[in-house]
TIDREN-971957 format. One record per residue (C-alpha): residue in one letter; z, y, x. Coordinates in pm, 1 decimal, m for minus. Example, Ala and Ser with C-alpha at 12.3 -4.5 7.8 and 13.67 -1.06 7.14 Angstrom:
2
NODE type        Z        Y        X
NODE    a    780.0   m450.0   1230.0
NODE    s    714.0   m106.0   1367.0
//
This chain:
359
NODE type        Z        Y        X
NODE    x  m2143.3   3087.8   1541.1
NODE    x  m1894.2   2897.0   1270.2
NODE    x  m2012.7   2556.5   1185.0
NODE    x  m2179.7   2505.7    806.1
NODE    x  m1963.5   2228.6    581.7
NODE    x  m2241.4   1923.6    553.6
NODE    x  m2167.7   1767.6    243.4
NODE    x  m2140.3   1354.8    214.9
NODE    x  m2472.2   1405.5     52.7
NODE    x  m2667.9   1506.1    344.6
NODE    x  m2516.0   1196.9    567.4
NODE    x  m2816.6    906.2    658.0
NODE    x  m2734.8    695.5    346.0
NODE    x  m2616.7   1011.5    112.1
NODE    x  m2379.4    931.2   m168.6
NODE    x  m2353.7    529.9     12.9
NODE    x  m2259.1    709.1    320.9
NODE    x  m1947.9    556.9    471.3
NODE    x  m1941.8    845.1    733.8
NODE    x  m1960.7   1105.6    499.7
NODE    x  m2019.9   1410.0    611.7
NODE    x  m1999.0   1325.6    976.0
NODE    x  m2303.9   1412.7   1213.3
NODE    x  m2447.6   1209.2   1451.0
NODE    x  m2512.4   1419.3   1744.2
NODE    x  m2259.6   1692.2   1688.1
NODE    x  m1950.3   1739.2   1885.9
NODE    x  m1563.8   1713.2   1751.8
NODE    x  m1525.1   2101.0   1727.9
NODE    x  m1828.6   2112.5   1450.9
NODE    x  m1692.3   1804.5   1287.7
NODE    x  m1342.8   1915.4   1282.6
NODE    x  m1474.0   2222.7   1075.1
NODE    x  m1499.2   2017.9    780.4
NODE    x  m1141.3   1952.8    799.9
NODE    x  m1043.0   2282.4    586.8
NODE    x  m1266.0   2150.0    314.2
NODE    x  m1093.4   1826.4    260.9
NODE    x   m754.8   1982.3    165.0
NODE    x   m910.3   2070.3   m160.0
NODE    x  m1099.5   1675.9   m203.2
NODE    x   m757.8   1577.3   m123.6
NODE    x   m585.5   1774.1   m448.5
NODE    x   m834.7   1551.3   m653.5
NODE    x   m692.4   1255.8   m451.3
NODE    x   m379.2   1286.3   m610.5
NODE    x   m506.5   1372.4   m965.1
NODE    x   m663.4   1049.0   m918.4
NODE    x   m345.5    919.8   m863.8
NODE    x   m125.0   1091.2  m1101.7
NODE    x   m341.5   1009.4  m1438.0
NODE    x   m407.2    638.2  m1301.5
NODE    x      6.7    532.7  m1252.8
NODE    x     85.2    797.3  m1517.9
NODE    x    m74.9    669.4  m1757.6
NODE    x    150.2    342.7  m1721.8
NODE    x    432.4    545.4  m1868.7
NODE    x    242.3    725.4  m2134.0
NODE    x     16.6    468.9  m2306.0
NODE    x    286.3    207.2  m2307.2
NODE    x    164.2     65.0  m2640.7
NODE    x   m168.5     19.5  m2458.2
NODE    x    m60.6   m173.7  m2151.6
NODE    x    161.8   m402.6  m2412.1
NODE    x   m119.1   m554.8  m2563.0
NODE    x   m341.9   m561.4  m2212.9
NODE    x   m101.5   m831.2  m2179.0
NODE    x   m202.5  m1096.5  m2355.1
NODE    x   m554.2   m979.2  m2222.5
NODE    x   m591.2  m1217.7  m1902.1
NODE    x   m928.5  m1109.2  m1775.1
NODE    x   m798.7   m705.3  m1778.0
NODE    x   m529.3   m796.1  m1477.6
NODE    x   m731.2  m1084.5  m1340.9
NODE    x  m1069.5   m823.5  m1330.3
NODE    x   m876.0   m553.8  m1175.0
NODE    x   m749.0   m796.1   m933.7
NODE    x  m1091.8   m940.5   m815.3
NODE    x  m1180.0   m560.0   m771.9
NODE    x   m970.2   m508.6   m514.5
NODE    x  m1011.8   m805.7   m355.9
NODE    x  m1366.2   m799.0   m300.6
NODE    x  m1377.2   m426.8   m257.6
NODE    x  m1173.8   m498.0     79.6
NODE    x  m1480.4   m729.5    210.5
NODE    x  m1784.5   m569.5     90.9
NODE    x  m1628.3   m195.7    239.3
NODE    x  m1644.1   m354.7    581.8
NODE    x  m1962.8   m506.3    570.9
NODE    x  m2126.9   m192.2    436.8
NODE    x  m1940.5    m19.1    720.6
NODE    x  m2079.1   m260.3   1002.3
NODE    x  m2471.7   m232.4    901.4
NODE    x  m2394.4    140.9    900.8
NODE    x  m2261.2     50.0   1225.4
NODE    x  m2531.0   m124.1   1392.0
NODE    x  m2841.5     46.1   1204.2
NODE    x  m2767.3    420.3   1208.5
NODE    x  m2493.1    487.4   1473.9
NODE    x  m2589.6    264.3   1676.2
NODE    x  m2259.2    143.8   1787.9
NODE    x  m2085.6   m181.9   1840.9
NODE    x  m1986.4   m306.6   1488.6
NODE    x  m1773.0   m572.3   1561.7
NODE    x  m1577.3   m425.7   1884.0
NODE    x  m1571.2    m78.3   1853.2
NODE    x  m1440.9    214.6   1891.1
NODE    x  m1634.4    388.6   1619.5
NODE    x  m1610.6    737.4   1759.9
NODE    x  m1500.6   1043.6   1569.9
NODE    x  m1727.6    913.4   1228.2
NODE    x  m1419.8    715.5   1182.5
NODE    x  m1650.6    398.6   1043.6
NODE    x  m1417.7    111.4   1112.0
NODE    x  m1569.9   m213.7   1265.2
NODE    x  m1535.9   m570.2   1173.3
NODE    x  m1212.1   m607.1   1443.5
NODE    x  m1025.4   m423.5   1187.4
NODE    x  m1153.0   m685.0    910.5
NODE    x   m822.0   m830.1    928.2
NODE    x   m581.6   m661.8    668.2
NODE    x   m325.1   m539.5    928.7
NODE    x   m294.8   m194.4    814.5
NODE    x      3.2   m199.3    531.9
NODE    x   m244.8    m61.5    262.4
NODE    x   m484.8   m313.7    347.2
NODE    x   m238.6   m620.8    351.6
NODE    x   m102.0   m456.5      0.6
NODE    x   m473.9   m455.4   m114.2
NODE    x   m526.4   m774.8    m99.4
NODE    x   m153.7   m863.8   m195.1
NODE    x   m170.9   m613.5   m549.1
NODE    x   m453.3   m789.6   m647.8
NODE    x   m357.0  m1206.3   m607.5
NODE    x    m44.5  m1083.1   m791.1
NODE    x   m238.3   m949.2  m1066.4
NODE    x   m421.6  m1300.8  m1078.7
NODE    x   m117.2  m1506.2  m1053.5
NODE    x    156.1  m1317.3  m1117.2
NODE    x    509.3  m1423.9   m940.8
NODE    x    856.5  m1271.2   m942.4
NODE    x    913.0  m1418.1   m601.4
NODE    x    646.8  m1248.9   m475.9
NODE    x    675.9   m910.8   m660.1
NODE    x   1093.0   m934.7   m552.2
NODE    x    930.8  m1003.1   m150.8
NODE    x    658.9   m727.8   m149.1
NODE    x    697.1   m468.4   m456.9
NODE    x    922.7   m159.5   m215.6
NODE    x    674.8   m178.6     45.4
NODE    x    397.5   m163.3   m181.2
NODE    x    527.0    137.2   m394.7
NODE    x    592.8    339.2   m106.1
NODE    x    363.0    324.4    116.0
NODE    x    m18.2    386.1    m10.3
NODE    x    172.5    723.0    m96.5
NODE    x    155.2    822.0    254.8
NODE    x   m195.6    714.8    277.1
NODE    x   m283.3    972.3    m59.2
NODE    x    m95.5   1243.1    112.0
NODE    x   m242.5   1208.0    438.0
NODE    x   m589.7   1046.2    399.4
NODE    x   m681.0    884.9    718.6
NODE    x  m1132.1   1032.7    702.9
NODE    x  m1122.0   1404.9    606.7
NODE    x  m1521.3   1337.9    623.2
NODE    x  m1572.3   1199.4    267.3
NODE    x  m1601.9   1456.1    m20.5
NODE    x  m1621.0   1460.5   m356.0
NODE    x  m2021.9   1300.8   m341.9
NODE    x  m1966.2   1017.0   m169.8
NODE    x  m1851.6    724.6   m279.9
NODE    x  m1606.2    604.2    m47.0
NODE    x  m1404.7    893.7   m163.0
NODE    x  m1311.9    768.7   m461.2
NODE    x  m1320.1    406.3   m346.1
NODE    x  m1043.1    549.4    m94.8
NODE    x   m798.7    701.4   m358.0
NODE    x   m885.7    443.1   m625.1
NODE    x   m810.2    153.8   m446.5
NODE    x   m472.8    297.6   m262.2
NODE    x   m347.0    410.9   m631.8
NODE    x   m393.1     40.2   m780.8
NODE    x   m187.2   m113.3   m537.7
NODE    x     64.5    102.0   m712.3
NODE    x    m39.4     72.4  m1049.0
NODE    x    m72.7   m337.2  m1039.0
NODE    x    303.4   m366.5   m873.6
NODE    x    413.8   m156.4  m1187.4
NODE    x    191.8   m313.2  m1442.6
NODE    x    310.4   m657.5  m1371.8
NODE    x    690.1   m556.3  m1375.4
NODE    x    686.7   m277.8  m1670.2
NODE    x    515.4   m528.2  m1885.7
NODE    x    681.6   m832.0  m1811.9
NODE    x    454.8  m1056.1  m1619.1
NODE    x    695.3  m1140.2  m1306.7
NODE    x   1001.4  m1156.4  m1560.6
NODE    x   1334.1   m983.5  m1613.6
NODE    x   1471.8   m664.3  m1394.5
NODE    x   1410.9   m667.5  m1046.4
NODE    x   1710.2   m794.0   m869.4
NODE    x   1693.3   m689.8   m510.7
NODE    x   1850.3   m975.9   m398.5
NODE    x   1560.3  m1065.4   m190.1
NODE    x   1597.3   m734.8     44.4
NODE    x   1612.9   m909.5    353.7
NODE    x   1327.1  m1123.2    358.1
NODE    x   1138.3   m768.6    281.4
NODE    x   1247.3   m656.5    578.8
NODE    x   1149.0  m1020.3    730.7
NODE    x    749.5   m979.1    613.2
NODE    x    750.8   m683.9    711.4
NODE    x    875.5   m734.4   1060.0
NODE    x    654.3  m1045.0   1149.8
NODE    x    355.7   m875.3    991.9
NODE    x    391.2   m533.4   1249.5
NODE    x    387.1   m797.5   1540.2
NODE    x    106.1   m997.1   1451.2
NODE    x    m86.8   m667.5   1391.5
NODE    x     39.5   m466.9   1710.5
NODE    x    m75.6   m832.7   1940.5
NODE    x   m427.7   m784.0   1747.2
NODE    x   m422.5   m378.9   1867.7
NODE    x   m387.2   m569.5   2229.2
NODE    x   m666.8   m770.1   2209.1
NODE    x   m942.9   m616.4   2012.0
NODE    x   m857.1   m213.5   2085.1
NODE    x   m763.6   m203.2   1697.1
NODE    x   m553.3     67.5   1570.2
NODE    x   m328.2   m128.8   1276.8
NODE    x    m12.9      2.2   1177.9
NODE    x   m131.5    358.9   1311.1
NODE    x     84.3    304.3   1664.0
NODE    x   m104.4    558.3   1843.2
NODE    x   m377.0    538.6   2072.1
NODE    x   m523.7    219.8   2262.9
NODE    x   m735.8    265.4   2549.3
NODE    x   m799.2    607.7   2454.8
NODE    x  m1054.8    588.5   2186.7
NODE    x  m1056.3    908.0   1937.5
NODE    x  m1065.9    674.3   1655.2
NODE    x   m695.7    544.6   1751.0
NODE    x   m555.6    930.4   1671.2
NODE    x   m584.6    907.4   1316.0
NODE    x   m334.5    821.1   1038.4
NODE    x     19.2    931.4   1077.4
NODE    x     62.9    897.5   1462.5
NODE    x   m154.4   1247.2   1440.2
NODE    x    m31.4   1409.8   1771.3
NODE    x    298.5   1300.8   1962.2
NODE    x    532.6   1284.2   1669.4
NODE    x    651.4    910.5   1730.9
NODE    x    710.8   1010.1   2113.3
NODE    x    460.1    767.7   2211.3
NODE    x    397.0    985.0   2502.8
NODE    x    613.0   1047.1   2856.4
NODE    x    408.8   1349.6   2990.9
NODE    x     51.4   1198.2   3011.9
NODE    x    138.5    841.9   3020.6
NODE    x     47.2    653.3   2659.4
NODE    x    428.6    413.1   2616.9
NODE    x    280.1    120.9   2387.3
NODE    x    601.9     m6.3   2222.0
NODE    x    771.3    285.9   2130.9
NODE    x    451.7    366.8   1927.0
NODE    x    563.0     17.2   1741.0
NODE    x    941.2     51.3   1698.4
NODE    x    927.2    372.1   1555.1
NODE    x    662.3    293.9   1317.6
NODE    x    871.7    m15.5   1197.5
NODE    x   1163.1    193.9   1150.0
NODE    x    936.6    434.8    930.1
NODE    x    890.9    154.0    708.8
NODE    x   1220.5     48.6    702.4
NODE    x   1335.1    369.8    608.8
NODE    x   1103.6    411.3    339.9
NODE    x   1136.3     87.4    195.7
NODE    x   1532.7    159.2    109.3
NODE    x   1419.3    443.9   m137.4
NODE    x   1205.8    257.5   m287.1
NODE    x   1419.3    m44.5   m310.3
NODE    x   1661.5    177.6   m472.3
NODE    x   1401.3    323.1   m747.9
NODE    x   1263.5    m19.9   m824.0
NODE    x   1592.2    m74.7  m1080.7
NODE    x   1510.5    243.2  m1211.5
NODE    x   1182.0    151.7  m1338.4
NODE    x   1214.9     21.7  m1719.8
NODE    x   1047.4   m264.0  m1843.0
NODE    x    881.4   m237.0  m2220.7
NODE    x    908.1   m624.2  m2292.6
NODE    x    908.5   m959.7  m2123.0
NODE    x    565.2  m1166.2  m2216.3
NODE    x    595.4  m1451.2  m2355.6
NODE    x    401.3  m1733.3  m2239.0
NODE    x    440.0  m1966.5  m2536.8
NODE    x    336.5  m1685.5  m2789.5
NODE    x    128.6  m1510.4  m2562.0
NODE    x    291.2  m1207.1  m2685.7
NODE    x    510.3   m877.4  m2537.3
NODE    x    867.8   m947.0  m2668.7
NODE    x    977.9   m540.5  m2655.6
NODE    x   1319.8   m472.3  m2500.2
NODE    x   1559.4   m260.6  m2687.7
NODE    x   1671.0     89.2  m2516.3
NODE    x   2012.8   m108.8  m2416.8
NODE    x   1800.5   m333.2  m2262.4
NODE    x   1552.5    m99.5  m2090.4
NODE    x   1874.0     81.6  m1909.3
NODE    x   2079.1   m166.8  m1700.2
NODE    x   2117.1      8.9  m1407.7
NODE    x   2150.2    351.2  m1554.8
NODE    x   2534.1    274.8  m1603.2
NODE    x   2850.0    208.5  m1345.9
NODE    x   2827.8   m161.7  m1378.3
NODE    x   2442.6   m117.3  m1274.3
NODE    x   2513.2    101.2   m989.3
NODE    x   2762.1    m91.4   m873.9
NODE    x   2468.5   m377.7   m874.6
NODE    x   2240.1   m213.6   m675.3
NODE    x   2568.9   m131.7   m385.5
NODE    x   2586.8   m476.7   m417.8
NODE    x   2249.4   m569.2   m313.1
NODE    x   2295.4   m374.3     21.2
NODE    x   2642.1   m560.3     92.8
NODE    x   2470.8   m912.1     21.3
NODE    x   2221.3   m861.4    288.7
NODE    x   2336.6  m1121.2    558.4
NODE    x   2535.4  m1350.9    309.4
NODE    x   2463.3  m1680.1    307.4
NODE    x   2309.1  m1866.5    m49.4
NODE    x   2670.5  m1986.9   m153.8
NODE    x   2868.8  m1674.6    m50.7
NODE    x   2617.4  m1444.0   m236.1
NODE    x   2640.5  m1693.9   m593.8
NODE    x   3034.0  m1692.6   m539.0
NODE    x   3016.5  m1307.7   m508.6
NODE    x   2807.8  m1297.7   m812.1
NODE    x   3022.4  m1461.1  m1043.4
NODE    x   3331.3  m1298.6   m869.9
NODE    x   3219.1   m949.4   m994.9
NODE    x   3043.5  m1029.6  m1307.3
NODE    x   2689.4   m932.9  m1247.2
NODE    x   2531.5  m1239.1  m1370.4
NODE    x   2432.4  m1045.7  m1674.8
NODE    x   2107.9   m884.0  m1409.5
NODE    x   1934.6  m1218.9  m1335.4
NODE    x   1703.2  m1431.0  m1587.8
NODE    x   1696.2  m1774.7  m1591.3
NODE    x   1496.0  m1761.0  m1253.8
NODE    x   1833.4  m1671.4  m1050.3
NODE    x   1809.1  m2021.0   m915.8
NODE    x   1508.8  m2028.5   m784.9
NODE    x   1521.7  m1684.9   m614.1
NODE    x   1887.8  m1783.0   m389.6
NODE    x   1740.4  m2073.2   m294.4
NODE    x   1532.8  m1835.2    m83.0
NODE    x   1890.8  m1756.3    111.4
//
């Protein structure tokens, strides 16, 4: 007999049920019968993403005004940060009270309700949820330059391929999932497009983007080994069903040789995927037009002319983009000399010296 679709509202906690339409006691085949329904709901999530991020490019005058409203961005930043911890508190209570599972260590089985062992922000979208909140509250050009490329592309993967197929339109965690991932991208584009982090993206911190991603991934997989978690979705750890989720579904990244799980390979391929995704995002940032610069003294947006908004559309701009890849292993002194030699200094604002100090 074919399993019937059970909406999220019929879960033990109804609209606030973190397990969505997951029904304790049903077998995995019955649970996965809901998967077909989730594709329609996924489209609604994508629409949410398009509307929120797209509004930055449509309502430019409105968002330019909000740059003067400090509490506009601070409230979004506080929401990003506080929601992260609130969700884990709710999930822990649900595991302990309703599913009667280990709320700290997990694993949480087919319900996909994460235990507190995953409260550390060691999923890439988790860390960016917190980082995007801090960026809104404390805009920083250096911070933006290092984190933006990975922040612009990784949440898109989470939106296109949601981790939990059991959340539906009558569940608060459905909207929370899509809105939070959307706000990551929204936050980075907002502070950049409306001048809160200075002039155009310089791209000179590409090596630091890779370095923080590499160090972050090492910490994440060590945590996996200690707490039997699945940070970065690097594959099943101990055979738990929860760990067969996200982008490691199946054996796409050659984690297995026969029936044996080869853990280091999973980590290596996920890091390589991250690097491959950062490169096009790095180039994309050059072509996002800045509508203006925020003046701290006057507390107003100084609008850029069209010529100022098209820095990287000409031949010299394309040469500069190529320059950022060539300079990957250069020393600070060589980088400064090559910038002067290539006559590329006009692509920087007065923060260039601070950026070069990191080299």
